[in-house]
C-alpha positions as CSV (number, residue, x, y, z in Angstrom):
1,M,122.0,99.0,60.2
2,E,123.5,102.5,60.0
3,E,125.4,101.6,56.9
4,I,122.0,100.4,55.2
5,N,120.4,103.7,56.2
6,K,123.3,105.7,54.8
7,L,123.2,103.8,51.6
8,M,119.6,104.2,51.3
9,D,119.9,108.0,51.9
10,E,122.5,108.2,49.1
11,E,120.4,106.4,46.7
12,I,117.4,108.8,47.5
13,V,119.5,111.8,47.0
14,S,121.0,110.4,43.8
15,Q,117.6,109.6,42.4
16,I,116.3,113.2,43.3
17,K,119.3,114.6,41.3
18,G,118.5,112.1,38.5
19,L,114.8,113.5,38.3
20,K,116.3,116.9,37.3
21,T,117.7,115.4,34.1
22,L,114.4,113.7,33.0
23,Q,111.6,115.4,31.0
24,A,108.7,116.5,33.0
25,G,105.6,114.3,32.5
26,S,107.5,111.5,30.8
27,Q,107.0,107.8,31.5
28,E,110.7,107.7,32.6
29,Q,110.1,110.3,35.0
30,T,107.0,108.7,36.3
31,A,108.7,105.5,36.8
32,A,111.6,107.2,38.5
33,V,109.2,109.0,40.8
34,K,107.4,105.7,41.6
35,N,110.9,104.2,42.4
36,L,111.9,107.1,44.3
37,T,108.6,107.0,46.4
38,A,109.1,103.2,47.0
39,L,112.5,103.7,48.1
40,Y,111.6,106.6,50.4
41,E,108.7,104.6,51.9
42,A,111.2,101.8,52.5
43,R,113.5,104.3,54.2
44,I,110.6,105.6,56.4
45,N,109.7,102.0,57.3
46,Q,113.3,101.3,58.2
47,E,113.5,104.4,60.4
48,K,110.0,103.2,62.1
49,V,111.4,99.8,62.7
50,Q,114.7,101.2,64.1
51,L,112.6,103.6,66.4
52,D,110.4,100.8,67.5
53,A,113.4,98.5,68.2
54,D,115.1,101.5,70.2
55,D,111.8,102.1,72.0
56,K,111.6,98.3,73.0
57,R,115.2,98.3,74.0
58,E,114.6,101.4,76.2
59,K,111.4,99.9,77.7
60,R,113.2,96.6,78.5
61,E,116.0,98.6,80.2
62,M,113.5,100.6,82.1
63,E,111.8,97.4,83.2
64,R,115.1,95.9,84.3
65,E,115.9,99.0,86.2
66,Q,112.3,98.8,87.8
67,H,112.9,95.2,88.6
68,R,116.1,96.0,90.3
69,A,114.6,98.8,92.2
70,D,111.8,96.6,93.2
71,E,114.1,93.8,94.3
72,T,116.2,96.3,96.3
73,L,112.9,97.5,97.9
74,R,111.8,93.9,98.7
75,K,115.3,93.1,100.2
76,S,115.0,96.4,102.4
77,Q,111.4,95.6,103.4
78,A,112.5,91.9,104.3
79,A,115.4,93.2,106.5
80,D,113.2,95.8,108.0
81,E,110.6,93.1,108.9
82,A,113.3,90.7,110.3
83,A,114.6,93.5,112.3
84,A,111.0,94.3,113.6
85,R,110.5,90.6,114.3
86,E,113.7,90.4,116.2
87,R,112.7,93.6,118.2
88,D,109.3,92.0,119.0
89,L,111.0,88.8,120.0
90,K,113.3,90.6,122.3
91,L,110.4,92.6,123.8
92,K,108.5,89.4,124.5
93,E,111.3,87.8,126.2
94,A,111.8,90.8,128.3
95,Q,108.1,90.8,129.1
96,A,108.1,87.2,130.0
97,E,111.1,87.8,132.3
98,D,109.3,90.7,134.0
99,Q,106.3,88.5,134.4
100,K,108.3,85.8,135.9
101,I,110.0,88.2,138.4
102,D,106.5,89.5,139.2
103,R,105.0,86.1,139.9
104,L,108.0,85.2,142.0
105,V,107.7,88.4,144.0
106,R,104.0,87.9,144.5
107,A,104.5,84.2,145.5
108,G,107.2,85.5,148.1
109,I,104.8,88.2,149.5
110,E,102.1,85.5,149.7
111,M,104.4,83.1,151.6
112,L,105.4,86.0,153.9
113,G,101.8,86.9,154.4
114,I,101.0,83.3,155.6
115,G,104.5,82.3,157.2
116,L,105.2,85.5,159.1
117,P,102.0,85.6,161.3
118,L,102.6,81.8,162.0
119,V,106.0,82.4,163.2
120,C,104.8,85.5,165.4
121,Y,101.8,83.5,166.7
122,G,104.2,80.4,167.5
123,H,106.7,82.7,169.3
124,W,104.0,84.4,171.4
125,F,102.3,81.1,172.0
126,R,105.4,79.5,173.4
127,K,106.0,82.5,175.6
128,G,102.4,82.3,176.8
129,L,102.6,78.6,177.5
130,K,105.7,79.2,179.5
131,F,104.0,81.9,181.5
132,E,101.0,79.7,182.0
133,E,102.8,76.5,183.1
134,T,100.6,76.3,186.0
135,G,97.9,74.6,184.0
136,S,94.8,76.6,183.0
137,I,94.8,79.4,180.4
138,T,94.0,82.5,182.5
139,S,95.8,85.4,180.9
140,S,93.7,87.6,178.4
141,M,96.7,87.7,176.2
142,M,96.7,83.9,175.6
143,R,92.9,83.8,175.1
144,N,93.3,86.6,172.4
145,L,96.3,84.8,170.8
146,I,94.3,81.6,170.5
147,N,91.4,83.5,168.8
148,K,93.8,85.1,166.4
149,F,95.2,81.7,165.3
150,K,92.6,81.6,162.5
151,T,94.3,83.3,159.6
152,K,92.5,85.8,157.7
153,K,92.8,86.3,153.9
């Protein structure tokens, strides 16, 4: 392409030099000027085509660069999203484990709240029965203990 441009430039220069030898206003000069004008317009068109091709090539290259940058950004965002999902999953697992422990502790406390009074009542009831082996319940401690057998919540 450069060689064609160089040849066209040389031809334009040679035709301009050739105009000096022609007589002003003659038909030869008019024809030479027309030829020179057509050649110069062809050179200008060739330059426009070359500039358009260069612009298109630069635009394609910029689009490729933009596409690469967008792809890199998408990959980075995908990696960030995956890391965020992983953190959320670990957080949910930790919360589930904490809830499980909390439920077990609450159940244990509830069992102790029911079982411990029963064990204590049983122990004191046996001691009271041992004390009252004679037959009838006469001590105030045993009467109060029997009244407290009803568990409260």
